[in-house]
MARSE-316112 format. One record per atom (N, C-alpha, C): residue in one letter; y, x, z. Coordinates in steps of 0.02 Angstrom, whole numbers, padded with zeros to 5 digits, always signed. Each point is the difference from the previous one (the first is absolute). Example, Ala and Ser with C-alpha at 12.3 -4.5 7.8 and 13.67 -1.06 7.14 Angstrom:
<rs>
A-00284+00660+00390;A+00059-00045+00000;A+00060+00045+00000;S+00053-00018-00036;S+00059+00042+00003;S+00055-00039+00037;
</rs>
This chain:
<rs>
M+00339-00610-00129;M+00009+00065+00030;M-00067+00033+00012;G-00051-00039+00015;G-00067+00028+00007;G-00013+00036+00065;A+00036-00017+00054;A-00011+00033+00064;A-00072-00008+00021;G-00033+00056+00013;G-00070-00001+00020;G-00048-00009-00058;V+00025-00016-00059;V-00042-00008-00060;V+00009+00060-00046;S+00063+00017-00015;S+00015+00062-00036;S-00005+00057+00051;N-00062+00013+00021;N-00011+00048+00054;N-00020+00068-00028;W-00018+00046+00044;W-00014+00068-00022;W-00062+00004-00044;Q-00050-00044+00013;Q-00060+00002-00043;Q+00017-00019-00072;L+00039-00052-00009;L+00019-00022-00067;L+00044+00053-00034;A+00049+00026+00036;A+00044+00050-00029;A-00039+00063-00019;Q-00046+00020+00042;Q-00041+00059-00014;Q-00042-00011-00063;A-00031-00058-00005;A-00042-00015-00058;A+00040+00000-00065;V+00060-00029+00002;V+00043-00001-00059;V+00022+00071-00019;S+00021+00039+00050;S+00022+00068-00014;S-00056+00044-00028;Q-00060-00011+00023;Q-00056+00040-00024;Q-00015-00013-00074;T+00024-00055-00027;T-00008-00013-00072;T+00055+00032-00041;G+00049+00031+00033;G+00056+00031-00034;G+00062-00044-00004;Q-00003-00059+00030;Q+00058-00044+00001;Q+00038+00009+00067;L+00054-00035+00008;L+00039+00005+00062;L-00024-00051+00051;G-00037+00024+00050;G-00020-00044+00054;G+00057-00009+00050;V+00010-00061+00022;V+00057-00015+00044;V-00024-00038+00061;I+00019+00025+00058;I-00014-00036+00062;I+00058-00046+00017;S-00014-00052+00037;S+00052-00042+00028;S+00019+00028+00068;G+00064+00017+00008;G+00023+00027+00064;G+00024-00053+00048;T-00002-00063-00020;T+00025-00054+00042;T-00048-00015+00058;A+00028-00004+00060;A-00037-00019+00061;A-00058+00047+00016;L+00005+00063-00021;L-00055+00046+00014;L-00009+00014+00074;D+00053-00006+00039;D-00008+00010+00072;D-00049-00050+00029;A+00005-00063-00021;A-00045-00052+00024;A-00070+00008-00029;I-00005+00015-00064;I-00065+00007-00033;I-00038+00059+00028;F+00034+00056+00007;F-00030+00061+00026;F-00024-00009+00072;S+00041-00031+00042;S-00021-00011+00070;S-00060-00047+00004;R-00004-00049-00045;R-00059-00045-00001;R-00063+00039-00019;R+00006+00044-00049;R-00059+00040-00020;R-00026+00041+00059;L+00046+00029+00038;L-00021+00039+00058;L-00033-00045+00053;Q+00027-00060+00010;Q-00029-00045+00050;Q-00067-00029-00022;L-00013+00002-00065;L-00066-00021-00025;L-00051+00057+00001;G+00019+00056+00030;G-00047+00055+00008;G+00005+00052-00055;D+00049-00006-00044;D+00008+00048-00055;D-00065+00011-00038;P-00026-00052-00034;P-00063+00006-00038;P+00004+00058-00050;G-00051+00042+00003;G-00002+00058-00044;G+00039+00060+00025;G+00040-00010+00052;G+00039+00055+00028;G+00057+00024-00044;H+00019-00041-00050;H+00050+00023-00048;H+00069+00010+00032;M+00020-00046+00044;M+00066+00007+00031;M+00004+00064+00041;Q-00050+00013+00040;Q+00001+00060+00042;Q-00007+00064-00040;R-00036-00003-00055;R-00005+00059-00044;R+00068+00018-00028;A+00036-00050-00023;A+00067+00013-00026;A+00048+00021+00055;M-00006-00031+00058;M+00044+00017+00056;M-00008+00072+00022;S-00059+00028-00010;S-00012+00069+00020;S+00042+00049-00041;H+00029-00022-00055;H+00042+00042-00042;H+00074-00011+00014;F+00017-00046+00044;F+00071-00013+00014;F+00028+00059+00041;P+00062+00020-00013;P+00026+00062+00030;P+00018-00004+00074;D-00010-00056+00034;D+00015-00004+00071;D-00058-00034+00036;T-00041+00039+00035;T-00059-00028+00033;T+00019-00044+00059;G+00057+00012+00031;G+00021-00042+00055;G+00012-00072-00021;M+00032-00009-00057;M+00010-00068-00026;M-00066-00034-00015;V-00045+00038-00031;V-00066-00027-00016;V-00036-00022+00063;D+00002+00042+00051;D-00035-00017+00063;D+00029-00062+00032;R+00066-00007-00002;R+00031-00060+00030;R-00020-00063-00037;I-00002+00003-00065;I-00019-00059-00040;I-00073-00018+00013;L-00044+00049+00002;L-00070-00014+00013;L-00010-00030+00070;A+00036+00027+00049;A-00006-00026+00068;A+00024-00073+00004;R+00048-00017-00041;R+00029-00067+00003;R-00040-00052-00039;Y-00030+00022-00057;Y-00029-00050-00045;Y-00075+00008-00015;Y-00028+00059+00007;Y-00069+00009-00022;Y-00049-00032+00048;R-00047-00038-00028;R-00056-00028+00039;R-00065+00020-00035;P-00045+00032+00035;P-00065+00015-00032;P-00034-00063-00024;A-00037+00006-00054;A-00032-00058-00031;A-00049-00034+00047;D-00029+00037+00047;D-00050-00029+00044;D+00030-00022+00067;S+00067-00006+00004;S+00031-00022+00062;S-00022-00072+00015;S-00001-00016+00064;S-00030-00064+00021;S+00043-00060-00017;G-00028-00044-00040;G+00029-00066-00013;G+00064-00001-00039;P+00016-00056-00031;P+00063-00007-00037;P+00060-00004+00047;R+00054+00030-00021;R+00063-00003+00038;R+00057-00014-00048;P+00054-00029+00024;P+00057-00012-00044;P+00027+00066-00027;F+00025-00003-00062;F+00032+00060-00028;F+00065+00015+00037;K+00014+00064+00008;K+00064+00022+00027;K+00048+00008-00058;T+00052-00041-00001;T+00048+00000-00055;T+00055+00051+00013;P+00016+00042-00049;P+00055+00048+00009;P+00066-00036+00013;P+00045+00031+00038;P+00065-00031+00012;P+00038-00013-00065;M+00041-00051-00001;M+00041-00014-00058;M+00048+00058-00013;I+00009+00018-00063;I+00045+00055-00017;I+00072-00025+00004;L+00040+00033+00041;L+00069-00020+00011;L+00048+00048-00035;L+00064-00017+00000;L+00049+00043-00032;L+00000+00069+00030;H-00002+00003+00066;H-00005+00065+00035;H-00072+00006+00025;A-00043+00025-00043;A-00071+00002+00013;A-00017+00049+00056;T-00052-00016+00038;T-00023+00044+00052;T-00040+00058-00031;Q-00009+00053+00039;Q-00041+00056-00023;Q-00071-00023-00015;Q-00026-00046+00040;Q-00067-00027-00011;Q-00005-00033-00069;T+00049-00040-00017;T+00000-00034-00065;T+00005+00050-00057;K+00044+00049+00007;K+00007+00051-00052;K-00065+00038-00010;E-00032+00020+00055;E-00062+00038-00006;E-00054-00040-00036;L-00008-00063+00020;L-00052-00041-00031;L+00013-00010-00074;T+00062-00014-00019;T+00016-00013-00070;T-00007+00063-00042;V+00024+00057+00025;V-00006+00063-00037;V-00074+00018-00009;V-00038-00003+00053;V-00071+00020-00004;V-00039-00048-00044;A+00014-00065+00005;A-00036-00049-00041;A+00010+00013-00074;N+00062+00015-00020;N+00014+00013-00070;N-00028+00068-00022;F+00002+00049+00044;F-00032+00064-00015;F-00074-00010-00015;V-00034-00037+00043;V-00072-00010-00006;V-00017-00035-00066;E+00037-00052-00017;E-00016-00039-00060;E+00008+00043-00063;V+00053+00040-00003;V+00011+00042-00058;V-00050+00058-00001;F-00012+00030+00058;F-00049+00055+00003;F-00067-00022-00027;L-00024-00058+00021;L-00065-00024-00022;L+00000-00017-00074;A+00055-00029-00024;A+00004-00016-00072;A-00002+00062-00043;K+00026+00056+00026;K+00003+00063-00038;K-00062+00043+00010;E-00042-00019+00047;E-00057+00042+00018;E-00051+00003-00057;G-00024+00060-00015;G-00055+00009-00047;G+00020+00005-00073;H+00064+00003-00016;H+00022+00007-00069;H+00071+00029+00000;A+00024+00018-00059;A+00067+00031-00006;A+00049-00042-00039;N-00016-00064-00010;N+00043-00044-00039;N+00054-00033+00043;P+00054-00024-00030;P+00055-00027+00040;P-00016-00067+00033;V+00034-00010+00057;V-00005-00062+00039;V+00070-00022+00018;G+00012-00065-00002;G+00065-00027+00018;G-00004-00048+00059;T+00057-00014+00029;T+00005-00051+00052;T+00051-00052-00021;N-00013-00062+00015;N+00043-00056-00018;N+00029-00032+00063;L+00066-00001+00006;L+00034-00029+00057;L+00048-00054-00024;L+00021-00042+00046;L+00046-00055-00016;L+00069+00015+00027;E+00051-00005-00042;E+00068+00006+00023;E+00017-00056+00050;K-00031-00058-00008;K+00013-00056+00046;K-00026+00013+00071;V-00051+00041+00006;V-00028+00016+00066;V+00026+00070+00018;Q+00061+00004+00025;Q+00035+00063+00005;Q-00017+00041+00062;L-00011-00032+00056;L-00002+00036+00063;L-00052+00056+00004;P-00061-00009-00028;P-00048+00055+00005;P+00006+00053-00054;N+00044-00010-00049;N-00004+00040-00061;N+00014+00075+00009;L+00047+00018+00043;L+00014+00071+00010;L-00062+00036+00028;Y-00033-00031+00048;Y-00059+00031+00031;Y-00060-00002-00047;A-00006-00055-00038;A-00055-00006-00048;A+00006+00053-00055;L+00061+00010-00025;L+00011+00050-00052;L-00016+00070+00025;Y+00022+00015+00060;Y-00012+00067+00027;Y-00075+00013+00010;G-00036-00049+00027;G-00071+00008+00009;G-00036+00010-00066;A+00019-00038-00051;A-00030+00008-00066;A+00015+00068-00029;M+00061+00025+00010;M+00019+00065-00027;M-00036+00056+00037;L-00013-00007+00064;L-00039+00050+00037;L-00070+00008-00030;A-00026-00054-00030;A-00066+00003-00031;A+00003+00018-00074;G+00060+00014-00026;G+00007+00023-00068;G+00003-00055-00052;V+00026-00058+00017;V+00003-00055-00048;V+00040+00022-00062;D-00023-00022-00059;D+00030+00023-00063;D+00053-00047-00027;Y-00006-00065+00015;Y+00047-00049-00025;Y+00018-00049+00055;V+00063-00021+00002;V+00022-00055+00042;V+00025-00055-00048;I-00028-00060+00007;I+00015-00056-00044;I+00027-00056+00043;M+00061-00023-00016;M+00031-00051+00042;M+00035-00053-00041;G-00004-00061+00024;G+00034-00057-00029;G+00016-00050+00055;A-00001-00065-00017;A+00016-00053+00047;A+00069+00012+00030;G+00047+00015-00044;G+00067+00016+00022;G+00028+00056-00043;I+00054+00030+00022;I+00033+00054-00038;I+00000+00062+00044;P-00050+00043-00006;P-00008+00058+00046;P+00044+00059-00020;R+00066-00010-00001;R+00045+00052-00024;R+00002+00062+00045;E-00016-00009+00064;E+00006+00056+00047;E-00063+00043+00004;I-00055-00025-00027;I-00064+00034+00010;I-00004+00068-00035;P+00024+00009-00062;P-00004+00067-00030;P+00032+00054+00043;G+00058-00015+00028;G+00033+00049+00044;G-00039+00012+00064;V-00031-00052+00026;V-00043+00008+00059;V-00057+00048-00014;L-00031-00007-00058;L-00055+00045-00019;L+00023+00072-00004;D+00060+00011-00028;D+00027+00068-00005;D+00006+00031+00070;L+00025-00037+00048;L+00011+00026+00067;L-00065+00009+00038;L-00045-00049-00005;L-00064+00005+00036;L-00041+00060-00024;A+00006+00017-00063;A-00038+00058-00026;A+00018+00064+00037;D+00060+00002+00028;D+00022+00059+00039;D+00004-00016+00074;H-00034-00055+00020;H-00002-00021+00071;H+00069-00011+00029;Q+00046-00025-00041;Q+00068-00013+00023;Q+00006-00072+00026;S+00049-00010+00044;S+00013-00066+00027;S+00021-00049-00055;V-00025-00061+00004;V+00015-00051-00051;V+00024-00064+00033;S+00037-00039-00040;S+00026-00064+00023;S-00008-00051-00056;L-00013-00062+00018;L-00011-00053-00049;L+00038-00062+00023;K+00044-00025-00043;K+00036-00061+00015;K-00048-00059+00003;I+00005-00039+00054;I-00045-00056+00011;I+00038-00065-00011;A-00027-00042-00044;A+00031-00065-00013;A-00015-00048+00057;V+00052-00025+00031;V-00007-00048+00056;V+00038-00063-00020;G-00036-00055-00005;G+00030-00062-00026;G+00057-00026+00042;A-00003+00008+00066;A+00052-00026+00044;A+00044+00056+00026;A+00013+00049-00042;A+00035+00060+00023;A+00074-00012+00013;N+00030-00052-00031;N+00071-00015+00010;N+00045+00060-00015;G-00016+00036-00053;G+00042+00056-00020;G-00020+00066+00032;N-00042+00000+00051;N-00022+00062+00031;N-00052+00034-00044;R-00004+00065+00006;R-00048+00040-00039;R-00053+00029+00047;F-00062-00002-00024;F-00055+00025+00040;F-00039+00051-00041;H-00023+00053+00035;H-00038+00052-00033;H-00060+00020+00042;A-00056+00010-00034;A-00058+00032+00032;A+00005+00075-00013;T-00018+00039+00049;T+00004+00073-00007;T-00066+00032+00019;F-00011+00060-00026;F-00062+00037+00016;F+00014+00074-00009;D-00017+00039+00050;D+00010+00073-00002;D-00067+00034+00009;P-00030+00026-00054;P-00066+00033+00006;P+00001+00060+00047;K+00056+00033+00007;K+00002+00061+00041;K-00003-00016+00075;T+00019-00061+00019;T-00010-00020+00070;T-00066-00038+00008;F-00026-00027-00055;F-00064-00035+00002;F-00056+00050+00013;F+00001+00057-00034;F-00049+00053+00011;F+00030+00054+00046;K-00043+00030+00040;K+00023+00053+00044;K-00004+00069-00034;K-00031+00003-00059;K-00005+00064-00034;K+00027-00007-00071;A+00022+00057-00027;A+00027+00000-00069;A-00058-00005-00050;L+00012-00036-00054;L-00049-00008-00053;L+00029+00026-00065;P-00043+00024-00045;P+00024+00022-00066;P+00027-00058-00041;P+00043+00014-00049;P+00027-00054-00042;P-00055-00041-00033;L+00014-00063-00011;L-00048-00045-00031;L+00017-00009-00074;K-00050-00021-00038;K+00012-00018-00070;K+00040-00065-00003;R+00050-00001-00041;R+00040-00061-00010;R-00037-00043-00052;P-00026-00058+00020;P-00037-00041-00048;P+00047-00029-00053;K-00028-00016-00057;K+00039-00035-00052;K+00012-00072+00023;F+00058-00025-00020;F+00020-00067+00021;F+00002-00047-00060;L-00037-00056+00005;L+00000-00051-00052;L+00027-00064+00030;S+00050-00028-00032;S+00030-00063+00022;S-00030-00058-00039;I-00021-00052+00034;I-00026-00060-00033;I+00059-00045-00019;V+00005-00016-00064;V+00056-00040-00024;V-00026-00058-00043;S+00040-00053-00003;S-00019-00058-00041;S+00056-00019-00048;S+00050+00044-00007;S+00055-00014-00047;S+00034+00066-00018;V+00033-00001-00059;V+00039+00058-00020;V+00058+00011+00048;L+00029-00054+00026;L+00055+00006+00047;L-00020+00039+00062;L-00058-00016+00027;L-00023+00034+00060;L-00016+00073-00015;A-00032+00014-00056;A-00016+00069-00018;A+00064+00040-00009;T+00050-00029-00031;T+00064+00035-00010;T+00034+00014+00066;M-00002-00049+00045;M+00030+00009+00066;M-00034+00058+00038;M-00066+00001-00002;M-00036+00053+00035;M+00016+00068-00031;A+00001+00003-00066;A+00013+00064-00033;A+00070+00027+00015;R+00048-00045+00008;R+00069+00021+00011;R+00019+00009+00073;K-00030-00040+00044;K+00025-00002+00068;K-00049+00027+00053;A-00060+00018-00019;A-00046+00029+00049;A+00028+00066+00024;N-00015+00018+00062;N+00029+00060+00030;N-00042+00063-00011;G-00045-00002-00048;G-00042+00057-00016;G-00038-00012-00065;R-00046+00045-00014;R-00035-00002-00064;R-00050-00057-00004;I+00003-00038-00055;I-00051-00050-00016;I-00042+00027-00057;D-00066+00000+00008;D-00044+00031-00048;D-00029-00049-00051;G+00011-00064+00011;G-00025-00050-00048;G+00005-00070+00029;F-00020-00048-00041;F+00002-00070+00020;F-00068-00032-00012;V-00018-00046+00042;V-00056-00045-00011;V+00030-00067-00019;V-00013-00023-00061;V+00029-00062-00025;V-00048-00057+00018;E+00025-00046+00041;E-00041-00054+00027;E+00019-00066-00033;L-00046-00031-00034;L+00011-00065-00032;L-00014-00057+00048;P+00021-00061-00015;P-00011-00056+00045;P-00074-00011+00018;E-00045+00019-00046;E-00071-00010+00014;E-00025+00040+00060;A+00039+00050+00020;A-00022+00041+00057;A+00000-00040+00065;G+00041-00052+00004;G+00002-00040+00061;G+00032+00038+00057;G-00013-00023+00061;G+00024+00036+00059;G+00075-00002+00008;H+00032+00058-00005;H+00071+00006+00017;H+00045+00000-00061;N-00019-00034-00052;N+00043-00004-00060;N+00066-00034+00015;A+00051+00018-00039;A+00063-00037+00003;A-00012-00070-00026;P+00038-00049+00024;P-00009-00069-00024;P+00022-00006-00073;P-00022-00053-00035;P+00021-00010-00069;P+00076-00007-00006;R+00027+00022-00056;R+00071-00007-00012;R+00016-00072-00021;G+00060-00021+00017;G+00021-00067-00020;G-00026-00054+00048;K-00001-00061-00024;K-00021-00057+00040;K-00074+00006+00019;L-00016-00012+00064;L-00068+00007+00023;L-00043-00057-00027;L-00054+00019-00034;L-00049-00048-00025;L-00067+00016+00031;L-00037-00052+00020;L-00064+00010+00033;L-00054-00035-00040;S-00059+00030+00001;S-00060-00031-00029;S-00053-00003+00054;D-00060-00021-00019;D-00055-00002+00049;D-00017+00070+00025;Q+00015+00051-00040;Q-00015+00069+00018;Q+00058+00035+00036;G+00057-00035+00006;G+00057+00030+00035;G+00060+00007-00045;E+00038+00054+00009;E+00062+00011-00038;E-00015+00011-00074;V+00045-00024-00042;V-00007+00007-00073;V+00049+00053-00024;Y-00027+00053-00029;Y+00041+00053-00028;Y+00009-00012-00075;G+00058+00018-00027;G+00014-00012-00071;G+00024+00062-00035;D+00031-00010-00059;D+00022+00056-00041;D+00052+00043+00035;R+00041-00031+00042;R+00052+00039+00035;R-00030+00050+00049;D-00063-00010+00018;D-00032+00046+00048;D-00038+00056-00034;A-00001+00000-00067;A-00034+00053-00036;A+00038+00066+00009;I-00036+00055+00003;I+00030+00066+00012;I+00008+00037-00066;E+00059+00026-00012;E+00013+00039-00060;E-00025+00071+00011;L-00057+00016-00030;L-00029+00067+00009;L+00026+00048-00053;
</rs>
């Protein structure tokens, strides 16, 4: 996933060559707050925050997490609260602003496209992460590690600052259904102009998954990223009987993708 590695500097450098630079949107609330507590070297976080459309949110985050670089002695990091199904306003603000900052910095200084990569498996922050990235003008949303069928429709609604809902998979749900919700119009106290709807790319590792996304997604899919077993990370397991080698799972002909 590249959390903290596929950062704004890397995405910016890739985009400046004319390719698609992509930031990792995973755990940006924690990464962003750590950068502030380390004194925000170079002032990049605060420079980007100065462009966020709500100064009150920015001020609250700085008051909570920013430590000047010359502050006396080492102190433990202040960890953001865990993101829950019904997130607090504090959690929403931090996640939205963190994703805004990362995309803003990746897009700074050039006019080429930038994308954000999120995980379907890590669902709870995704509504807020997507909105923050869209506020900064993100051009592509790329998602895998699951079947993100609801995300295209979420992007359609967020572009017009409409309320959104996302079904949350809960392993011990016992038949109950859970949803995370987010309403931009209550999140902000002022009206904002419509946002650009980013293109959506689904990461797939089989024709079956690509076909399912194309037929059952609740909105427009603009393309697919085809991920082979060599990608590692969140790949689907090999088909058939599990075989292991010294390097891990063994993929065979049944795992080849028909392009």
